[in-house]
C-alpha positions in Angstrom: -9.7 -61.7 20.2 -13.2 -62.1 18.8 -14.7 -62.1 22.3 -12.8 -58.9 23.2 -14.1 -57.2 20.1 -17.7 -58.2 21.0 -17.3 -56.9 24.5 -15.8 -53.7 23.3 -18.5 -53.2 20.7 -21.2 -54.0 23.3 -19.7 -51.4 25.7 -19.6 -48.8 22.9 -23.2 -49.5 22.0 -24.3 -49.3 25.6 -22.5 -45.9 26.0 -24.1 -44.6 22.9 -27.6 -45.6 24.1 -26.9 -44.1 27.5 -25.7 -40.9 25.9 -28.8 -40.5 23.8 -31.2 -41.6 26.6 -29.7 -39.1 29.1 -29.6 -36.2 26.6 -32.9 -34.7 27.9 -31.6 -35.0 31.5 -28.2 -33.4 31.1 -28.0 -31.6 27.8 -31.6 -30.3 27.4 -33.1 -30.3 30.9 -36.3 -28.5 31.6 -35.6 -24.8 32.4 -38.1 -22.2 33.5 -38.7 -18.6 32.5 -37.9 -16.3 35.4 -41.0 -15.1 37.4 -41.3 -13.0 40.6 -39.9 -15.0 43.5 -39.0 -14.7 47.1 -35.3 -15.4 46.4 -32.7 -16.4 43.8 -30.5 -19.2 44.8 -27.1 -19.4 43.0 -25.6 -22.9 43.5 -21.9 -23.3 44.0 -19.7 -24.6 41.3 -17.6 -23.3 38.4 -17.7 -19.6 37.9 -19.4 -19.9 34.6 -21.7 -16.9 34.7 -24.2 -18.2 37.2 -23.3 -15.6 39.8 -23.7 -12.8 37.3 -27.0 -14.2 36.1 -28.4 -14.4 39.6 -27.4 -10.8 40.3 -28.8 -9.6 37.0 -32.2 -11.3 37.7 -32.3 -9.6 41.1 -31.4 -6.3 39.6 -34.3 -6.8 37.1 -36.6 -7.1 40.1 -37.4 -10.9 40.1 -36.5 -11.2 43.8 -35.6 -9.1 46.7 -32.6 -11.3 47.7 -29.9 -13.5 46.2 -28.6 -16.5 48.1 -25.0 -17.2 47.1 -23.7 -20.7 48.0 -20.1 -20.0 48.9 -18.2 -23.3 49.5 -15.0 -21.6 48.3 -12.0 -21.0 50.5 -10.5 -18.0 48.5 -12.7 -16.9 45.6 -12.1 -13.1 45.0 -15.2 -12.9 42.8 -17.5 -14.5 45.3 -15.9 -12.5 48.1 -16.6 -9.3 46.1 -20.2 -10.3 45.6 -20.7 -11.2 49.3 -19.4 -7.8 50.4 -20.7 -5.6 47.5 -23.3 -3.0 47.8 -26.5 -3.9 45.9 -30.0 -2.6 45.9 -31.2 -6.0 47.0 -30.1 -8.3 49.8 -27.2 -10.7 49.2 -26.9 -13.6 51.6 -23.8 -15.8 51.3 -23.6 -19.1 53.0 -21.2 -22.1 53.2 -23.4 -25.1 52.8 -23.0 -28.1 55.0 -22.1 -30.5 53.5 -20.5 -28.5 50.6 -22.8 -30.2 48.1 -26.2 -29.6 46.5 -27.7 -31.4 49.5 -26.2 -28.8 51.8 -27.5 -26.1 49.6 -31.0 -27.7 49.8 -30.8 -27.8 53.6 -29.9 -24.1 53.7 -32.8 -23.3 51.4 -35.1 -25.2 53.7 -33.7 -23.3 56.7 -33.9 -19.8 55.1 -37.0 -20.2 53.0 -39.5 -21.5 55.6 -42.0 -18.7 54.6 -41.2 -18.6 50.9 -43.3 -20.0 48.1 -41.1 -19.6 45.0 -37.3 -19.6 44.4 -35.3 -19.1 41.2 -32.4 -21.5 41.1 -29.3 -20.7 39.0 -26.9 -23.5 38.2 -25.3 -25.0 35.0 -27.0 -27.1 32.4 -25.9 -30.6 33.3 -26.7 -30.0 37.0 -30.3 -28.8 36.6 -32.2 -32.1 36.7 -30.3 -33.5 39.7 -30.5 -30.1 41.5 -34.2 -30.1 40.9 -34.5 -33.6 42.4 -32.3 -32.8 45.5 -33.7 -29.3 46.3 -37.3 -30.7 45.8 -36.6 -33.2 48.5 -35.5 -30.5 50.9 -37.9 -27.6 50.2 -41.6 -27.9 49.4 -42.0 -24.6 47.4 -41.9 -23.9 43.7 -38.5 -24.1 42.1 -37.7 -22.3 38.8 -34.4 -23.3 37.2 -32.3 -21.3 34.8 -28.7 -21.4 33.7 -26.1 -19.2 32.0 -25.8 -21.7 29.2 -22.0 -22.1 29.4 -20.1 -23.7 26.5 -18.9 -27.2 27.5 -16.3 -29.2 25.6 -17.1 -32.8 24.6 -14.7 -34.1 27.4 -16.5 -31.9 29.9 -19.9 -33.3 28.8 -18.6 -36.8 29.2 -17.3 -36.0 32.7 -20.6 -34.4 33.6 -22.7 -37.3 32.3 -20.7 -39.6 34.7 -20.5 -37.2 37.6 -24.2 -36.2 37.5 -25.2 -39.9 37.1 -23.2 -40.9 40.2 -24.7 -37.9 42.0 -28.2 -39.1 41.3 -27.3 -42.5 42.8 -26.0 -40.8 45.9 -29.0 -38.5 46.1 -31.4 -41.4 45.9 -30.1 -42.6 49.3 -29.8 -39.2 51.0 -32.4 -37.6 53.2 -32.6 -33.9 53.4 
């Protein structure tokens, strides 16, 4: 019984240390102020305001085109965006694979002559996306997010998910 309490206590302390140590990576990642760019890349994921933020930045003149990662089978919102009439170009693509790595590969393909891209994703994904996209594309990446509200269980999930994603990304080539 005493040994079990020590093991449990040790695990709780390790989790607390990991949570505090990874806070700058997942909770407070480095974000960038928007600046004129060649494109705005909206990464796929939860419809948490990222699509609207990407479109708003283009409407404000930050870039002449928006790339929408569209790994969704039947998303009415994304389908509307991909077929809507905007004063700027909207390019929708289905990444292969349907991950951040696939999005990085598509950025490398489309952005051969570009120098700067604004990337829109959600807060816990920024650091890992910066790492993966940076492996795929040599230009300047500016990251921003819609700052969605995440519940404590969602934060816990994202800590685990993003950490596993980092391990996977370490071994992946673009």
